[in-house]
N, C-alpha and C positions, 0 to 999 in steps of 0.2 A: 508437871514443869517442862515447856519447850523446848527440846534440845538445839543450844548455840551452834548457829552456823561459821563457821571457817571459811575466809577470804581467803586465797591464794593470789600470786602473782595474776596478771593479767585480766583481775574481776573474776576470776574461777571460784564460784562458791561451792562447798561441801554443805549440803542441808543436813547428813547423817554422820557427822564424825566418828560418832561413838561406833556406829555400824561399819565403816570403812575400817578401824583399828580392829576390832572385833575380827574382822573377815581374814585380815592379815595374820592375826595371832592364831585363829584355827589352822591357817596352813605352815605356819612358820614359828609356834610357839616353842619351841626345841632350843634356840638360839636365847631366846629373852629370861629363857626360865635357868638357863646355867649361869651358875654365882661364879662371878670373876675372882681371882686371887686375892690377897690381902691388898689394899688401897695404895699403901706405899710401895708397894716390891712390882717388878717388871721382870717376867723372866718367860723361858720357852712357853709354858703351857697358856699364856695370854696371847700369843702369838698363834698358839695350835686352836686356841678358842676363835679367833680372826678368821682362822682358814674356815673354820666350819661356818661361818657366817658370809664366805665369799670372797674374802680378800685374797685369798691365791699366791701366799707369801711362798715364796721356793726354802729348798733349805740353805743353800746359799747367802741369800736375803735373811734369813732368819740369824745366820751365825753373823752377818753383818750389822744387824740391828743389836744384837746382845755383844757385840764389841762397845756400843753405847749404851749399857746398861747401868753404870754408873751415873753417866750424865741425864739419863731418863729417869732414875730413882731420885735422884738429886731436884730435878724441879721436881716431880710428882710430889715429893716432901711439902715441897712450897705452893703446893696447892690444897686447900681443906678438902676432904671426900665429900661434903654434902655442897661445894658450890656450885651455884647454878646459873646457868644463862637467861632462866627465866626472874632473875631481880630484877633493880635497878641497875643501870649501866658502870654507874660508880663503882659496884660490888663485886663485878666481875675482875678475877686477875689477872689482866690482859697481859699483862707483863711477864708474869709465869709462864701465863700461858703460852706464848712466843717464845719464852725460853723451851719450853718443852715440846714444841714443833721442829725448834731449830736443832735439838737433839737428833733429829732421823735426816736432817738435811744431805743433800750428796751421798745417800745408798742409792746405788745404781740400783734402777727397777723399783722404787720404794717411793711414790708418791703420795700426794694429799690423801688417796681414796685408801690405801693400804696403812697409812699411818694412823688415818684417825677409825680405823675399824678395829685397831689391834688398841688405841687408848679409850674408845667409847666405853668399854667396860668398867675401864678405872675411875672415870670421872663420869655417869652417865647421865647426868643432871647440865653437865658443861659441854661436853665436847661431843658434837654430831657426827655420823658416820657421812662425809661426804666424799661419797661413792661419785661413778659416773652419770649417775641420774642426778643427782641431789646437786653435784656442778654445774650439768647442763643447766638446772634450773635457774640457779645462781649466775648464769652466765653474765650477764651487762653488772656484775659487780667483781669479777673474777678479774686480778692484774694478770693472769696470763701467767706461762711458763717461764718468763723471762725474769720475772719479780725473783726476789731472793725467796728461798722456800717458805720459811716460818712466817716473814710477812703477805704470800700469798694466802696461803693457810689460815692467818689470822683475818685477814680481809672476806674469806668467805666465812669463818664464825661470825661477825660483825655482820655481815649482810645477813646471815642465817637468824640470827637476833631481833634484826627490824624484823622480821616476819615472824616469828615468834611474838613476840611485844603487840604486832599488830591482833592476834590470834589469843591473845592471854587469856582472856576470857573461857574462850571458847577451849580452848586446851585444858586449860586446869579442870572445867567441867566435866571433860573424858577423862583425864586421870583419875579425879576422884570415881567418877561411874566405873574406869576401870578395876580400881583398886575394890572396888566392894565385889567386882567378880575375882577376884585373888590374883590380878598382874598389876605389877609396880612398876608402872615405867613413870618415865620423867617426859614431861614438856617435849623437852628436846627428841626424845623418840617418837612420840605421837605426831610430832610435825614432821617425822621422818617419813612417818608410815602414809600421811596424807598427799605428800609431795610425790612417793611415789605411786600413788594410785590415780593419779591426775595424769605424771609425765608418762606410766608406763600402761596406763587402760584399764588397769585394773580393778 
């Protein structure tokens, strides 16, 4: 059976999305292989894990985030661990996700990139890692730094979902093919790898 083609913004087509994903996993598989802490908890090891993925969260920022731990965990408990961005729009817990993002608002030096890198392992099928590369890709949908923190982050996730939905068949096919090779990646993470392949020329 022929490999499904993924089509990103500006009409950029990826003829072999499985090959692209495998290339990234061969180089960076350690991060995706690490198991996160229990899905309803949030603690310092989660932030250390984010740093292993390139978040660069300082000791002072870790301390500031952990001061919000109760609010973060309360928001996490309101979101089912298997919540997925790949399902119907109406099934995505947008209100709860917005509350989770708002728990990180106004922490000096902690933006959408660091927050989503810390939260992705907690809800890997729901929360994309919105680092600078992915934010640049979604630039036309970015509300900008003057928008309320949670609203901006939620807007980027909504934009990410639109791209995911356009490529749903291809991403599901890649997810199944990766699973047969022992990789348990969500459609959210696979799309991230494909965006990186285009935006960085990898």
